[in-house]
C-alpha positions, 0 to 999 in steps of 0.5 A, spaced: 335 747 821 340 745 817 336 737 814 340 732 811 342 731 805 341 724 800 346 725 795 344 717 792 342 718 784 334 715 783 336 709 780 340 707 786 335 708 790 331 704 786 335 698 785 337 698 793 329 697 794 329 691 788 335 688 792 331 688 798 324 685 795 327 679 793 332 678 799 324 678 803 321 673 798 327 668 798 327 668 805 320 666 805 320 660 801 327 658 806 321 659 811 316 655 808 321 650 806 322 649 813 314 648 815 313 643 810 320 639 811 318 639 819 311 637 817 313 631 813 319 628 819 312 629 824 309 624 819 314 619 818 316 620 826 308 618 827 308 613 822 314 609 824 310 610 831 304 607 828 308 601 825 311 600 832 305 600 834 301 594 830 307 591 827 310 591 820 306 588 814 307 580 814 312 578 808 310 573 802 313 567 806 309 569 812 303 571 809 303 563 806 304 560 812 298 564 815 293 563 810 295 555 811 295 556 818 288 558 818 286 553 812 289 547 816 284 549 822 278 549 818 277 558 817 276 557 810 273 565 809 279 568 813 283 563 810 281 565 803 283 572 805 288 571 808 290 567 800 288 574 797 293 577 801 299 573 798 298 575 792 298 582 793 305 581 796 308 576 793 306 577 786 306 570 783 306 568 776 300 567 771 301 559 773 301 559 780 296 565 780 291 561 778 293 555 782 292 560 788 285 563 786 283 556 784 285 554 792 281 560 794 275 557 790 276 551 793 275 554 800 269 559 799 265 553 796 267 549 802 264 555 806 257 554 801 259 561 798 258 558 792 258 566 788 264 567 791 267 561 788 265 562 782 269 568 782 275 566 784 275 560 779 273 564 773 279 568 776 284 562 776 281 560 769 284 568 767 291 567 769 292 560 767 289 553 765 293 548 768 291 541 764 292 538 772 287 543 775 282 545 769 277 538 769 277 540 777 275 547 775 270 546 770 266 540 774 266 545 781 263 551 776 258 546 774 257 544 781 256 552 784 252 554 778 247 548 780 247 548 788 245 556 786 240 554 782 242 558 776 240 553 771 241 556 764 246 559 766 249 551 767 247 550 761 251 555 758 257 553 761 257 547 759 256 548 753 262 553 753 266 548 757 265 543 751 266 548 746 274 549 750 275 542 750 274 541 743 274 547 739 280 547 733 280 551 728 275 551 723 271 546 727 264 551 726 260 545 730 265 545 736 263 553 737 260 556 742 252 556 739 249 563 741 246 565 735 240 570 735 233 568 736 231 574 734 230 581 733 227 587 736 229 593 731 237 594 733 235 589 739 237 583 738 236 577 743 241 571 743 240 564 745 243 565 752 239 571 753 232 568 752 235 562 757 236 567 761 230 570 761 226 562 762 230 562 768 228 568 772 221 568 770 220 560 773 224 563 779 218 569 780 213 563 780 216 559 785 218 565 790 211 564 791 212 558 795 220 560 798 216 560 804 212 553 805 217 548 800 224 545 803 230 548 799 231 542 795 223 541 794 225 548 791 230 546 786 226 540 784 220 544 782 225 549 778 228 543 774 220 541 773 218 547 770 225 548 766 224 541 763 217 545 759 222 548 755 227 543 753 224 543 745 224 548 740 217 548 740 216 550 747 221 555 747 219 559 741 212 559 744 215 562 750 219 567 746 213 569 741 209 571 749 215 575 751 215 579 744 208 581 745 208 583 752 215 587 750 211 589 743 206 592 748 209 595 753 214 599 748 207 602 745 205 603 752 211 609 753 210 611 747 203 613 748 204 615 755 200 611 759 206 610 763 205 618 765 198 616 767 197 618 775 193 611 776 198 607 772 203 610 777 200 609 783 199 602 781 205 602 779 208 604 786 204 599 789 206 594 786 213 596 787 212 598 795 209 590 795 215 588 793 220 591 796 216 589 803 217 582 799 223 582 798 225 585 805 223 580 808 225 574 805 232 577 806 230 578 813 229 570 813 235 568 809 240 571 815 236 569 820 231 562 819 237 556 820 234 551 820 238 543 822 236 537 822 236 536 829 230 543 829 227 538 825 227 532 830 225 537 836 219 539 833 216 533 831 217 530 838 214 537 841 208 536 837 208 528 835 200 529 837 199 534 830 202 527 826 197 522 827 193 518 822 186 517 824 182 511 824 181 511 816 177 506 810 176 505 804 169 504 801 165 502 795 158 504 793 153 503 789 149 509 788 141 509 787 136 513 786 131 512 791 130 507 797 127 502 793 132 501 789 137 501 794 132 495 798 132 492 790 140 492 791 140 489 798 135 484 796 141 481 790 146 482 794 143 477 800 142 472 795 149 472 794 150 476 787 157 480 787 158 487 790 162 489 785 158 487 779 152 490 782 156 496 781 158 496 775 150 493 773 146 498 777 150 504 780 149 511 778 155 514 779 159 511 772 166 513 774 167 509 780 161 503 776 166 501 772 171 500 778 166 496 782 164 501 785 171 503 789 171 510 791 178 514 791 182 515 797 180 515 804 174 517 809 178 518 815 173 518 822 175 525 823 171 528 817 165 531 818 159 532 813 163 532 806 165 523 805 170 523 798 165 520 793 158 521 797 159 529 798 154 531 804 152 527 808 152 527 817 150 520 818 156 517 813 162 517 817 158 513 824 155 509 818 162 507 816 166 506 821 160 502 825 161 496 820 167 491 820 172 491 814 168 486 807 162 488 810 156 492 808 154 497 812 147 495 814 144 502 814 143 506 807 147 513 807 143 519 803 146 524 799 144 530 796 146 525 789 142 519 792 142 513 796 148 510 796 149 502 799 156 501 802 161 497 803 168 498 807 173 494 804 180 496 807 180 499 814 186 503 817 187 503 826 189 510 828 197 510 829 203 515 830 206 518 823 213 516 823 218 522 823 221 520 816 214 520 813 212 527 815 219 530 814 217 535 809 210 537 813 215 538 819 219 543 815 214 546 813 210 548 820 216 550 823 219 555 818 211 558 818 213 558 825 219 561 825 218 567 820 212 568 824 217 569 830 222 573 825 216 578 821 213 579 829 220 581 831 222 586 825 215 590 825 216 591 832 223 594 831 220 598 825 214 601 829 219 603 835 224 606 829 219 610 825 215 612 832 209 608 829 202 609 833 195 607 832 190 610 835 184 605 837 179 609 839 178 611 832 175 604 830 171 603 837 165 605 833 162 609 839 154 610 837 153 617 836 149 621 841 143 626 837 149 631 840 154 628 836 150 627 829 148 634 828 154 638 831 157 642 826 151 642 822 
């Protein structure tokens, strides 16, 4: 059988195979490009459809009009967000940006978002300081810090504001006073940091009263505590104590005390308690909003709890026995002045100097213990059976001796007015709401974490002889 012959040279065959390989590669590249182009067209088409469904982005002018409209309708937070979007679209000058951030800050402040307002005011000053709004920003910044209870930061802010307004080259007295007050190795404690530490510790102290005191009372309490650290001597004493604690803390860590299992367990328990407390505080802040109307409604519903019972103010002459008491009564019958006899004969020297008068009121509902007298079951009936200005016909016995008592003032039972007990009402209502919030939260958490308490394990049933010997 005759076979066909290949008359091509070996070199030509290799060249042909190489050309075919190159053509295949080029073809694959073209295919990939086509696929990618198709994908891009699909994506662009999808984006066009998306824009067609949702609408094109607002222009700068449209965004501005939206912000103005929201602001006019009193929607502070949406308006502030709209103004921020306007800033991103319009790209205004530094001065215009400063004015818009100032406007945003005012909106946040009106909405009681002082933290966001401060951020906006500081951003405004970062762009520019137009003269017509500079003083207003300064005032509003201080108002926000005060509203947030950041008094140390407020003092620092005031110091910096004075420096901004009066500082001149070479005028060292106008420079910001943030000197170093202490050094612990390489660490430097600045004056502003000391203020912050003092305020943080005061915040921790008053946090325990947060559940029982209105917000304005907490702020007053904080201001009172801060006044304790206004002098250099008081601040230095605090600084010394802070350094002592810091040194002991550092030494304890170096000594490995922090690695002690008992210490770590105690710290863990403290962390658990603190986190639980902070969670409840956050829950209270989110869910409890008490208005003046709520206080009035609660007062009217619980008016019986705010009744001032009948009460009296008394004076006494304390003597050792009945014989001495009879001698006092004899002199009173002869016309001697009660106040003079108290000063002369009473064994209670503290009230004797004050005509025998006992500070405070005795209320009819009191049982057993009477101010200035002590334990006496007969005191209240005897006092309230005596008219104002009269000496009680019967002596009152106590552990201190025998009391000859005079009623110097009386007030009948009365309903306390709302303004008189407003703070008490606030505390009571807040406590009731906190209990309600806490019970609701705990109920939800028990369901969430599948809590089961086996009450039968705590019944304390007596074991039978068979039970007590089981397993021996």
